[in-house]
N, C-alpha and C positions, 0 to 999 in steps of 0.2 A: 356512484356515491357522491355526495357533496362533502367537501373538505374545507375546513378552516386551517390554514397554515400559520404557525406561530414561530417566527424566527427572525433574528437580527443579524447575526454574524455571517461573514462571507461564506463560511463552510456550508451554510444551508441553501445558498443560491442555486447550485445544480439540482438539488432535490425539488425546489420550487419550480424551476424551469421544466423539469421532467413531469411534475404533477400537472402543470398547465398545458404543456405541449404534447405529451406522449402517453399519459397514464390512462386516458379515457374517462377520467373522473372530473368533476367540476370543482374548481377552487373558487369558493364563493367569497372569500375574504382572506387578507393577509394581515396579521397582527405583528407589529414590530415596535422597537423602542423609538422614541422621538428622534428627529434629526439632531445632530450635535456638531459643535465646532471641531474642525480637523486641521492639523498642520500649524505651521508657524503663524500663518495669517488668520487662523481660527475661522476658516470658511465653513458656514453651515452646510452640512452634507447629509444627504438622506442615506439610510442603510441600503445596502445593495439589494436586499429583498424587497424593499419598497420600490426601488427602481425597476426591478423585474416585474413586479405586480402592475405598476402603472403603465409600463410598456405593453402589457397584455390586457389592459382595461379591467383589472381586478381591483375592487375596493380595498382601501388600506385603513387600518385603525392603528393609532400610535398613542395609547394612553401613557401618562407619566407613571402611573401605578396600576398594575393589572388587577389588584385586589380592590380598587375603588368600586363601589356598587354600580356606578354608571358604566364603567368599563366592562364589568362582568355582564351586565344586561346587554350591552352592545354586542359582545361576542356571542352570547346565547341567542340573540335575536336572529342569527343566521340559521339556527336549527340544523346545524351540520350533522351529517352521519358520523363524521370522524374528525377529531382534532389531531393534527400532525405537528410535532414540535421538534425543532433543531436549533440549538444555540439561541434561545430567546433571551435569556438573561435575567429573568425574574421567576420567583416561585409562583406557581399557579394555585389559585384558591380552589377549594373543593368543588364549588359549583361549576367551574370550568373543567376540572379534571373529570367530572362525572356528567357533564352537560351534553355530550353527544351520544347518539344512539349506540355507537360501537366503541365509545370511550375515547381516551386520549393516549396517544403513543408518542414516545420520544426516540429520536435517533441520537445515540451517544457515541462519541468518537473514541471508544475503547472496547476491549473484549471484557465486558462485565463478567464477574464482579471486580475485576482488576481496574483500578483507577476511576473510582467514583469521584466526581468533583469537577472543578473548574479548569484544570490544566492537564487533561489526560494525554494529549499529544506530546507535550514537552516531557511529561513524567515518564512515558513509555520509552522515549528516546534516551533520557538521562539515566534511566535505570539499566539500559542495555538490553531491553526486551527484544526477543527475536522476531516477534510479530505483534500486530495490533489489528484493529478493525473497527467496524461500526455495529453496534448492538441496537436492535429495535426492542423497546421495553415499554411496559405500561407505566404511566406516570402516577406516582403516589406522593404522599406528603413528604417523606424522607427523600433527600436528594439522591437520584440515580439508583434507588433501591427497589424499584418495581420488578414485577415478574418479567422474565425475558421471553420474547417470541422467537427470534432467531438472530443470527449474526453473520457477517461476512468478514473474512480475514485477508490481510496482506502482509508480506514480510517487510521488516524494517532493514534497510540497507546501511552499509557502513558509511555512505555518503549522505544519507538523509539529514536534512535540517528540519527545524520546526516548520518552516514554510513549505518545503517540498512534501513532507509527510501530511501536513494539513491539506495540501492540494490533492494528493492522491486519495486521502480519505473522503474529501468532498466529491470526488468522482465515483468512489465506491458506494456512497450513501444511496443514490437513486437505484442502483442495482439491488441493494439489500431491501429497500422499501418495495420495489417491484415484486419481490418474492413474498413479502409480508401481506400486502394489500388483499390478494385473493383469499388468503387464509382468514383474514379478519372479516371480509365480506361474507364468506361461507360459514363463519362461526366455528372454524376448525383450527384457529391459531393456538399454538401451544402456550402454556403459562408456566414457565420454568422458574422455580424459586432460586434466587442467587445463593449459592452455598456460602454460609457465613465464614468458614475458615479461610476462604480465599479472597475476602474483601480487602481491598486497599483503597486509600483515600489520597487525594491530591488537592492542594489549596489553590486559591486564586493567586497568581503571580504578581509580584511588585518589582520595581527596578532594583531594589536592594537584594532581591533573591539572586540577581545576576552577578553579585560581587564574587570574584574568584578567590577561593581559599587555597593558596598554593601548597598547604600542607597535605592536601588530598592527593591521591595517586593521579598521575598524568592521564591515565586512561579514563578516569572519571571526569576530569576537567575537559578532556576532548569531547566527550559525549555531551557535557553540559553546554559547551560553546556552540555545538551544532543544535542542540535542543532548544536553546533560548534565542536562536536567530530566526526571525527578526525581533521577537518580543519575549522577554524584556531586555534582551541583549545581555552580554557579559562584559564586566569591566574590572579593572584593578586600579591601583594608584601608581603614577610615575614615581621614580626615585625621589627621596626627600629633597634633593638638591633642586628639584623642579617644583617644590612647594606642595607636593602631594596632590597634584592635579589628576583628574580622572582620565584613565586611558581605556578606551573601548577596544575589545578584542573580537575579531570576526573569524569565522571559518573560511577556508580550511586551516586546521592546525594539525601537526604531525607529532605523534608520540615517538620519542627517541630515547635510547638509553643514556644515562649520565656517562660522561667520560670516565674511564677506569681510574680509580684512585683519587678522584676529585671529591672533596668534601665541601658541600655548599649548603647555605640556608635555603629553605623553601622560598621561592620567589626570586632567588638570585639569578642574575643574567650570567649564563655560562659561555655564550658565544654570540658575537655580532658579525654578520658578514653583509655583503651587498644586498641580499634579498631576504634574509631571515634573521630573527632574534630567537635564541634558545634560552628557555627559562627553566630552572630547577623546580620540580614539584616534590610532593612527599615521597613518591617513588618515580624514577625515570624523569623525563623532562618533556617540555612542549616546545616545538619549533613553530613560531608565529610568522604569519605571512601578511596579515592585513590589520592595520591599526588606525585609531582615530583619537585625537585629543579633543577636549571640550571646545565646542564652537568652531571646529575645523572640519574639513572634509575627510572622509574615509580614504586612506591611502595604502598602497602596497608598501612593504617595508623599505624598498629601495627609495621611494619618494619620501616616505616618512622620515628617514634618517637624514635627509637633506636639511630638515628644519628642526629636528629634535635629536639631540645627541644622547645616545645610550651606550654605556660602556660595560665591559665584563666586570663583575664584582658588585655592580649596583643592584639594589634589591627593590623589586616591585611589591606593592601592596602595603608598605609601611606608611604610617601617618608621619607627617613632617616632625611633630614633636618627639617622636620616638627614634628619630634618626641619630646615627652616631656623628 
């Protein structure tokens, strides 16, 4: 078969490499988002999928908007048998969805119908799901709502972060696609309707989504801190005496019980020792090990306390104007 691969995010790179090097099919083009500035120096950087394609001599298309007529014509000109999509980043117009002989399929990083949307990896982790996976589905107008062909599963561990789970799903994706392609080529691929009662949705994440609400149970905050590492990260505010500066919190963190008989506000510092800071949550508490203030380096608590004084009884997360 001839294949046009459409993908921008790093999670799609292993699928593209497999398609080019091991699938036995011909990748005739890769479509991805334009290069963009990255990092503090805003260095123009190509998507990793573009880098993989160029290294293998595969033509690359990078339209600003995939629904522009010229972009649509450029994609359809390849007359591919199949469109394979993973983490492309734009809605595909009908002509592209229906423009290949065998249609257009998407590899979505969840076990559909759970976690349709832009943040399925973080959402599965934050919710405490026991497992997740990659689902191969047909692309339709509604986001992630197409009929399912098949899926592959992996367990979620208690140590997983957003990054580690992303990387494991990226390695799973080619194995799932390898099972799906022969079915599509033979015309025997299942078309399983997603059961509506089990549909859940997840939104695109912003930095503000990572603000820690200390009134939530510690077990939920612990999962959130792991889920949002590295993006969008989690943060709170330093005590009011520090002017309400942002304090970033990194995994690992440990859920511990509050000391017996201690009454504390959510966000109140319960203990400070040489290597940890313990903070009260809505239920139980979190023991923090790695912190970072705005404009500074990420530090272990032992190093952090050498430059930033935290004391028992101070409260994290309060705005300066609301301090006592």
